[in-house]
Structure formats: structure tokens, C-alpha cells
C-alpha positions as CSV (number, residue, x, y, z in Angstrom):
1,M,0.0,0.0,0.0
2,A,2.8,2.5,0.9
3,D,4.2,2.4,-2.6
4,V,0.8,3.2,-4.1
5,A,1.2,6.7,-2.6
6,L,4.2,7.2,-5.0
7,E,2.0,6.5,-8.0
8,V,-1.0,8.5,-6.7
9,H,0.8,11.6,-5.4
10,G,3.7,12.0,-7.7
11,D,6.5,14.2,-6.3
12,Y,4.7,14.4,-3.0
13,G,4.3,10.6,-2.9
14,S,7.5,10.0,-0.8
15,T,6.1,12.1,2.0
16,F,2.8,10.4,2.2
17,R,4.5,7.0,1.8
18,A,6.6,7.8,4.9
19,M,3.4,8.8,6.8
20,I,1.9,5.4,6.0
21,L,5.0,3.5,7.0
22,V,5.5,5.4,10.3
23,A,1.8,4.8,11.2
24,A,2.1,1.1,10.3
25,Y,5.5,0.3,12.0
26,V,5.6,2.8,14.8
27,G,1.9,2.6,15.7
28,V,1.4,6.3,16.6
29,R,-2.1,7.7,16.5
30,P,-3.0,10.1,13.6
31,G,-3.0,13.1,15.9
32,E,0.5,12.1,17.2
33,L,1.7,11.7,13.7
34,F,0.5,15.2,12.8
35,A,2.4,16.7,15.7
36,L,5.8,15.0,15.3
37,E,8.7,17.4,15.0
38,H,12.1,16.7,13.6
39,D,13.7,17.0,17.1
40,D,11.4,14.1,18.2
41,L,13.3,11.6,16.0
42,T,16.6,9.8,16.6
43,V,18.2,7.0,14.6
44,D,16.0,4.3,16.1
45,E,13.5,6.0,18.4
46,V,10.6,8.4,18.3
47,R,9.6,10.7,21.2
48,V,5.9,11.1,21.2
49,R,5.2,14.2,23.3
50,Q,2.2,15.9,21.7
51,S,-0.9,15.4,19.6
52,R,-2.9,17.6,17.3
53,D,-6.6,17.4,17.9
54,G,-9.5,17.8,15.6
55,T,-9.4,21.6,15.9
56,G,-5.7,21.7,15.0
57,Q,-4.6,22.5,18.6
58,L,-1.7,20.8,20.2
59,K,-2.1,18.9,23.4
60,L,-0.5,16.0,25.3
61,P,-0.8,12.5,23.8
62,K,-3.8,10.4,24.9
63,N,-3.5,9.4,28.5
64,G,-1.5,12.5,29.1
65,R,1.8,10.7,28.9
66,V,4.9,11.4,26.9
67,R,6.6,8.2,25.6
68,T,9.6,7.1,23.6
69,V,9.1,4.2,21.2
70,I,11.1,2.3,18.6
71,L,11.6,3.5,15.0
72,P,12.0,0.3,12.9
73,P,14.0,0.4,9.7
74,P,11.1,0.5,7.2
75,A,9.8,3.7,8.8
76,R,13.3,5.2,9.3
77,E,14.3,4.6,5.6
78,A,11.0,6.1,4.4
79,L,11.7,9.2,6.5
80,L,15.2,9.5,5.0
81,A,13.8,9.2,1.5
82,M,11.3,12.1,1.8
83,P,12.1,15.8,1.4
84,R,12.3,18.0,4.4
85,H,10.7,21.5,4.7
86,I,13.6,23.3,6.4
87,D,11.3,26.2,7.3
88,S,8.8,23.9,9.2
89,P,9.4,22.1,12.5
90,W,6.9,19.4,11.5
91,V,8.1,16.1,10.1
92,F,5.0,15.8,7.9
93,T,3.4,18.7,6.1
94,T,1.0,19.0,3.2
95,K,2.0,19.9,-0.3
96,R,1.9,23.6,0.7
97,G,4.0,23.0,3.7
98,R,1.2,23.3,6.3
99,A,0.8,21.2,9.4
100,F,-1.4,18.2,8.9
101,T,-5.0,18.0,10.2
102,K,-7.6,15.2,9.9
103,P,-9.3,16.9,6.8
104,A,-5.9,17.2,5.1
105,L,-5.1,13.5,5.9
106,N,-8.4,12.4,4.3
107,L,-7.6,14.5,1.2
108,Y,-4.4,12.5,0.6
109,W,-5.5,9.2,2.1
110,N,-8.7,8.7,0.1
111,P,-7.1,8.4,-3.4
112,V,-4.4,6.0,-2.0
113,R,-6.8,3.6,-0.4
114,T,-9.1,3.7,-3.5
115,A,-6.2,2.9,-5.8
116,F,-5.1,0.1,-3.5
117,G,-8.5,-1.5,-3.8
118,R,-9.6,-0.8,-0.2
119,P,-11.8,2.3,-0.5
120,A,-13.3,1.8,2.9
121,M,-10.1,1.3,4.8
122,H,-9.5,3.7,7.7
123,F,-6.0,5.2,8.2
124,Y,-6.3,4.0,11.9
125,E,-6.1,0.4,10.6
126,L,-2.4,1.0,10.1
127,R,-2.1,1.2,13.9
128,H,-3.9,-2.1,14.2
129,F,-1.4,-3.5,11.7
130,C,1.4,-2.4,14.0
131,A,-0.1,-4.2,17.0
132,T,-0.7,-7.4,15.1
133,H,2.7,-7.3,13.5
134,L,4.5,-6.9,16.9
135,L,2.5,-9.7,18.4
136,E,3.5,-12.0,15.5
137,L,7.1,-11.0,16.0
138,G,6.8,-12.5,19.5
139,L,6.5,-9.4,21.7
140,S,4.2,-9.7,24.7
141,H,0.9,-7.8,25.1
142,A,2.6,-5.5,27.6
143,D,5.4,-4.7,25.2
144,V,3.0,-3.9,22.4
145,A,1.0,-1.7,24.8
146,M,4.0,0.4,25.6
147,Q,4.8,0.9,21.9
148,L,1.2,2.0,21.2
149,G,0.9,4.2,24.3
150,H,-1.5,2.2,26.3
151,T,-1.3,2.4,30.1
152,D,-3.2,-0.8,31.0
153,G,-0.3,-3.2,30.9
154,G,-1.6,-4.9,27.7
155,K,-5.2,-5.6,28.6
156,L,-6.6,-3.7,25.6
157,V,-4.1,-5.3,23.3
158,M,-5.1,-8.7,24.6
159,S,-8.9,-8.1,24.2
160,T,-8.6,-6.4,20.8
161,Y,-6.0,-8.5,19.1
162,G,-5.9,-11.7,21.1
163,H,-3.0,-13.9,20.0
164,P,-0.8,-13.7,16.9
165,S,-1.6,-15.9,13.9
166,E,-0.6,-19.6,13.9
167,Q,1.8,-19.0,11.1
168,G,3.4,-16.1,12.9
169,A,3.7,-18.2,16.1
170,R,5.4,-21.0,14.2
171,Q,7.9,-18.6,12.6
172,C,8.7,-17.1,16.0
173,L,9.2,-20.5,17.6
174,K,11.5,-21.6,14.7
175,A,13.6,-18.5,15.1
176,V,13.8,-19.1,18.9
177,H,14.9,-22.6,18.4
178,A,17.4,-21.7,15.7
179,E,19.0,-19.1,17.9
180,G,18.8,-21.2,21.0
181,Q,17.0,-18.5,23.0
182,A,14.2,-18.5,25.4
183,A,10.8,-17.4,24.0
184,P,10.4,-13.7,24.7
185,S,6.8,-14.1,25.6
186,R,7.8,-16.1,28.7
187,R,9.0,-13.0,30.4
188,S,7.3,-9.7,31.2
189,V,9.3,-7.1,29.2
190,A,7.4,-4.4,31.1
191,T,9.1,-5.3,34.3
192,D,12.6,-6.1,32.9
193,L,14.3,-3.1,31.2
194,E,17.3,-5.0,30.0
195,F,15.3,-7.8,28.4
196,R,12.9,-5.3,26.9
197,L,15.6,-3.4,25.1
198,S,17.4,-6.5,23.8
199,S,14.2,-8.3,22.6
200,A,12.4,-5.2,21.3
201,V,15.4,-3.9,19.4
202,S,16.2,-7.3,18.0
203,Y,12.7,-8.0,16.7
204,L,11.8,-4.5,15.6
205,L,15.1,-3.9,13.8
206,N,14.8,-7.1,11.9
207,P,11.2,-7.4,10.9
208,P,10.5,-10.6,8.8
209,S,7.2,-9.7,7.3
210,P,7.0,-6.2,5.7
211,L,3.8,-4.3,5.1
212,P,2.3,-5.4,1.8
213,T,3.0,-3.0,-1.1
């Protein structure tokens, strides 16, 4: 889907392609995506500290908490491939260099989803893809909750997404046995900082199943 943006939006396509991939692999909410500034990005992390609401005003992210999350390679590479408006603090801007809002998002998103053959697909579904993708990589519900910005320890992730697919589970188990490591789901990453960093970075920086293009 991300590559469809290149076909639909021409010279601007690389910017909207990056928006799609950041939403899909980082899992930020649309309002958080609109409010990202260049200073919020590092080589492999994103600091989510604000959100743009429906009126265009900036506020704290949902739940009122600033968080730092992982920036996987597909999203990072897409960001590097897009042009930067040096006179704007925002990572993503419209063709005219303005800050994104929900109406602006729909303007660019609608032709992409139609060309992709999913005219009813909501942009928010990219966030759902992120959650499912991380679960299939073997991260615990608590790990995924931290990436998404939930504060319930993984309860919503569990009730909404359940368990990863059987195929994804088999791939994870094969990788675990091949590397001779303990399955990451057997430990609570939320309560073990060292294990969280090693497992999350390992899985997120080496994603085996990319977003369909």
C-alpha cells in the first residue's frame, strides 16, 4: 500500500508514503503523527510528546503521557527518502508546507486507499497492523501496549488483538529454536528493562514480514 502513494501523489508521494509506514510500523495515533517534530526523531527512536486534535490545537498525547518508542528500519528509511521542509518544525506537512490535520489527511489518504482497492479502509487500521505485526514477532501484550501508548499493561491489546496468527507463532518458535534463545513471551518485558531493550530492538530492527505493497 505504501508504494501506491508514490503512484498517486507524484512528487509528493514519498512524504505520504513515509506517513503510511510510520503509522504502520511505529503505531502512533494520527494526531500524534501530525504533531511529530524533527527533534522528536533519533536514529532508532521516536519521542511522542504531543498530539494535534480535531481543531488543530496541540495537546498531550492520549492518557497525558509522553513516551519514547522504537523506530523500525522500514519507517526510518522512508523518512530519510522524503524531502524536508527546512522552514517547518513538523516532520509531515501538506504539499503547501502546512501542518497536517484530519481533513488534510483524508484528502491524501482517500485516493491512495481507493487505488489500493480498499476504498473503505481507515487510516487508523495501520495502527492495528502495527499491533498485530508486533505480536507476530513475539512481543508480549505488555510490550505492544508500551509501543502503542496504552497504560493498562496490555489488557486492551489482549482483548482487541488476542493472540498472533498460527503462522506467525510458528515462525517465532522456529527463530527461537534456531538461535537457542528462550521465547520472549515467557518474560514480562514491562518489568525487565534489560530484556525489553534486547528483545524489542532485536525483533523490531529485523522485521521478517514487511507491510504489503
